[in-house]
FIKE-7447 format. One line per field, with one value per residue (C-alpha): residue in three letters; x, y, z; residue number from 1. Coordinates in Angstrom, 1 decimal. Layout:
<pts>
resn: c(ALA|...)
east: c(X|...)
north: c(Y|...)
up: c(Z|...)
resi: c(NUM|...)
</pts>
This chain:
<pts>
resn: c(MET|ARG|VAL|ALA|LEU|ALA|ARG|GLY|ARG|GLU|VAL|VAL|ALA|GLY|VAL|ALA|PRO|ALA|GLN|VAL|THR|PRO|VAL|GLU|LEU|PRO|PRO|SER|GLY|GLY|GLY|PRO|ARG|PRO|ALA|ALA|VAL|LEU|CYS|LEU|LEU|PHE|GLN|SER|ALA|GLY|GLU|ALA|HIS|VAL|VAL|LEU|THR|ARG|ARG|SER|SER|HIS|LEU|ARG|SER|HIS|ALA|GLY|GLU|VAL|SER|PHE|PRO|GLY|GLY|ARG|LEU|ASP|ARG|GLY|GLU|ALA|PRO|LEU|GLU|ALA|ALA|LEU|ARG|GLU|ALA|ARG|GLU|GLU|ILE|GLY|LEU|ASN|THR|SER|SER|VAL|GLU|LEU|ILE|GLY|TRP|LEU|THR|PRO|LEU|THR|THR|ALA|ARG|SER|ASP|ALA|LEU|VAL|HIS|CYS|VAL|VAL|GLY|SER|PHE|PRO|GLY|PRO|GLY|GLU|GLY|GLY|LEU|VAL|LEU|SER|PRO|GLN|VAL|SER|GLU|VAL|ASP|ARG|VAL|PHE|PHE|ALA|PRO|LEU|SER|GLY|LEU|MET|GLY|ALA|GLY|VAL|PHE|HIS|GLU|GLU|LEU|TRP|PRO|ALA|GLU|PRO|GLY|ALA|GLU|GLY|THR|GLN|TYR|ARG|ALA|VAL|PRO|PHE|PHE|ASP|PHE|ALA|GLY|GLU|VAL|ILE|TRP|GLY|ALA|THR|GLY|ARG|LEU|LEU|VAL|GLU|LEU|LEU|GLY|ARG|ALA|VAL|ALA|ALA|ARG|ARG|ARG|ARG|ARG|PRO|VAL|GLU|ARG)
east: c(0.0|1.6|1.4|2.0|3.4|0.2|-1.5|1.6|0.9|-3.0|-2.0|0.0|-1.2|-1.6|1.0|0.6|2.0|3.8|5.9|7.3|8.2|11.0|10.9|12.2|14.6|14.0|16.5|19.0|17.3|13.9|12.2|12.6|14.7|13.2|14.5|13.4|13.6|13.0|11.0|11.9|9.8|10.3|8.5|10.4|8.8|5.2|5.3|6.6|9.9|11.4|15.1|16.5|19.8|22.0|23.6|27.3|28.5|30.9|28.1|27.5|23.6|21.6|25.0|24.3|20.5|18.3|16.8|15.6|17.9|17.5|18.8|18.3|17.4|19.6|18.4|16.2|15.4|12.3|11.6|11.4|14.8|16.4|15.2|16.3|19.8|20.4|19.5|21.8|24.4|24.2|23.1|24.1|20.4|20.0|17.2|15.9|14.8|12.3|8.8|7.1|4.1|3.1|3.9|3.5|2.5|5.3|6.7|8.8|11.5|12.8|16.4|17.3|14.6|13.9|10.6|10.5|9.1|8.7|8.8|7.3|8.5|9.3|12.0|12.7|14.9|18.4|20.0|17.0|18.2|21.7|20.7|23.3|23.2|26.5|26.4|28.6|30.8|31.3|27.5|26.2|27.2|24.7|21.9|19.3|15.5|12.6|9.4|6.5|4.8|8.0|7.5|4.1|5.0|4.5|6.6|8.4|6.9|6.2|5.8|7.5|6.2|8.8|8.4|7.4|10.0|13.2|14.2|11.1|8.8|5.0|3.0|3.2|4.4|4.7|4.7|7.8|7.6|10.2|10.6|13.0|13.9|16.6|19.0|18.2|16.3|13.9|12.6|12.4|11.0|11.6|9.6|6.7|6.7|6.7|3.9|1.9|2.9|1.9|-1.4|-2.5|-1.6|-3.8|-6.7|-6.6|-6.6|-9.7|-11.5|-11.0|-12.1|-15.8|-18.4|-19.7|-23.5)
north: c(0.0|3.0|6.1|9.8|12.1|14.1|11.3|11.2|14.8|13.8|11.1|12.9|16.4|18.4|19.6|19.4|22.6|20.6|19.0|22.3|23.7|23.0|19.7|19.5|16.9|14.3|14.1|11.2|8.2|9.9|8.4|8.0|10.9|12.6|12.0|13.1|11.8|12.9|10.9|12.5|12.1|12.8|12.1|10.2|8.4|9.4|7.9|8.6|7.7|7.6|8.4|5.8|5.4|2.3|3.5|3.0|-0.3|1.3|3.3|2.5|2.0|0.6|-0.2|-1.3|-0.8|0.9|4.1|7.7|10.7|11.3|11.5|12.7|16.4|18.8|20.9|23.5|22.1|21.4|17.7|19.8|21.5|18.2|16.2|18.7|19.3|15.4|15.3|18.0|16.4|12.6|12.8|16.6|17.5|21.0|21.6|24.7|22.6|20.8|21.2|20.2|17.8|16.7|14.2|10.3|9.3|9.5|5.9|4.8|2.4|-0.3|-1.0|2.9|4.3|7.0|9.0|9.4|12.1|11.7|14.6|13.9|16.4|16.4|17.8|17.9|14.8|14.1|15.7|17.8|21.5|20.5|18.9|16.4|14.1|13.6|11.0|11.7|8.6|8.3|7.9|6.5|3.4|4.1|6.2|4.5|5.4|3.1|3.6|3.4|0.9|-1.2|-1.5|-2.8|-5.4|-9.2|-10.9|-7.9|-7.4|-9.6|-9.8|-11.4|-12.2|-11.0|-11.3|-8.0|-8.1|-10.2|-12.8|-12.3|-15.4|-15.2|-15.1|-11.3|-10.7|-7.8|-7.7|-6.7|-5.5|-6.3|-5.1|-7.0|-4.6|-4.0|-6.2|-4.3|-5.2|-2.7|-3.1|-1.7|1.8|2.7|-0.6|0.7|4.2|2.8|0.8|3.7|5.8|3.0|2.1|5.7|5.7|2.6|4.0|7.3|5.3|3.3|6.6|8.1|5.0|5.5|3.4|0.8|0.5)
up: c(0.2|-1.1|1.2|0.1|2.3|2.2|4.1|6.5|7.4|8.0|10.3|12.7|12.5|15.7|18.3|21.8|23.5|26.5|23.9|22.5|25.7|28.2|30.2|34.0|34.2|37.0|40.0|39.8|40.3|40.2|37.2|33.2|31.9|29.0|25.4|21.9|18.5|14.9|12.7|9.3|6.2|2.8|-0.6|-3.2|-6.3|-5.1|-1.5|1.8|3.2|6.6|7.7|9.7|11.1|12.5|15.7|16.0|17.5|20.0|21.7|25.3|25.0|22.2|20.3|16.6|16.9|14.0|15.4|14.5|15.1|18.6|22.4|25.9|26.7|27.8|30.9|29.8|26.6|24.8|23.0|19.8|20.3|21.3|18.5|15.8|17.7|17.8|14.1|13.2|15.3|14.4|10.4|9.7|8.8|8.0|10.4|8.7|5.9|8.3|8.5|11.7|11.0|14.4|17.4|17.9|21.6|24.0|25.2|28.0|27.5|29.9|29.4|29.1|31.5|29.1|28.4|24.5|22.6|18.8|16.7|13.1|10.5|6.8|4.5|0.8|1.1|0.5|-2.6|-3.0|-3.3|-2.5|0.9|2.0|5.1|6.5|9.5|12.3|12.2|16.1|16.4|13.5|11.4|8.6|7.3|5.2|3.8|4.1|2.1|4.3|2.2|2.2|5.9|5.4|3.1|3.4|5.7|7.0|10.2|13.3|17.0|19.8|23.4|25.8|29.7|30.8|33.5|32.3|34.8|36.8|37.2|36.1|33.1|32.4|28.8|26.3|22.5|20.8|17.4|14.6|11.1|9.0|6.1|3.6|5.9|9.0|12.1|13.3|17.0|20.5|21.0|17.1|16.2|18.4|17.1|13.4|14.6|15.5|12.5|10.1|12.1|11.7|7.9|7.4|9.3|7.6|4.2|5.4|6.4|2.9|1.2|-0.1|1.2|-1.2|-1.4)
resi: c(1|2|3|4|5|6|7|8|9|10|11|12|13|14|15|16|17|18|19|20|21|22|23|24|25|26|27|28|29|30|31|32|33|34|35|36|37|38|39|40|41|42|43|44|45|46|47|48|49|50|51|52|53|54|55|56|57|58|59|60|61|62|63|64|65|66|67|68|69|70|71|72|73|74|75|76|77|78|79|80|81|82|83|84|85|86|87|88|89|90|91|92|93|94|95|96|97|98|99|100|101|102|103|104|105|106|107|108|109|110|111|112|113|114|115|116|117|118|119|120|121|122|123|124|125|126|127|128|129|130|131|132|133|134|135|136|137|138|139|140|141|142|143|144|145|146|147|148|149|150|151|152|153|154|155|156|157|158|159|160|161|162|163|164|165|166|167|168|169|170|171|172|173|174|175|176|177|178|179|180|181|182|183|184|185|186|187|188|189|190|191|192|193|194|195|196|197|198|199|200|201|202|203|204|205|206|207|208|209|210|211|212|213)
</pts>
C-alpha cells in the first residue's frame, strides 16, 4: 500500500503545547529521563519515506540498533529543540529545511529508563536543493531510507512475546514488534513508534475509502 507524504501529514497532524516547551529533568534515580527523536519523512517516487540510522557499534547504549536520530534532553531544553539538535549532530541535517508535522504518542523504554517524545517532520529529501546528510561516524554507522509501503510489505513485520520483566517469574508478557527490512532489524522503541505511524496511515486510508452501497 503506497503512502503519500500528504497522508503522512494527515495522520500525525496536531502539536501538543507541552511538547514544545522545556521539560524539567528528574533528579538522579527519580524516574524516566526525557528524550526526543525525529521521525523524518520525505517524498520520493510518489510516496513517503522515513529516515533511519543504525547506531554505532561503539556506543555505550543501544549499540548497533536501528533508530531515529535523537537522544536525551539537555537541561532547559524542549523535546522539539532536542530532536532537531540531535538530528543536526548525528546525521548533519540542515534543520532549517524541516517542517514540523506533529507528534507520535510518548513512550517509555525499559532498558534505558527514558520517556521518549517523537517529533514527526518532513524535509525535501536527500539531494534535493543541495541537501546532504553527513552522518557523524562516532555515533552513526549507516543512514538509510525506508518507504512506508515497504515497511508494510508481506513478511516484513512480526511480533514476539517477551517477559514484561526479564528474569521475573510469572506469565506477564509484552509484545515486541520487529521489522526485517533491507538487511536491517528494526525493533524496540523505534519499532513501536513505527507501528503507531503505520497504523495511523492505514486508518486514514480506510477513512478515505468510499463506502460501497
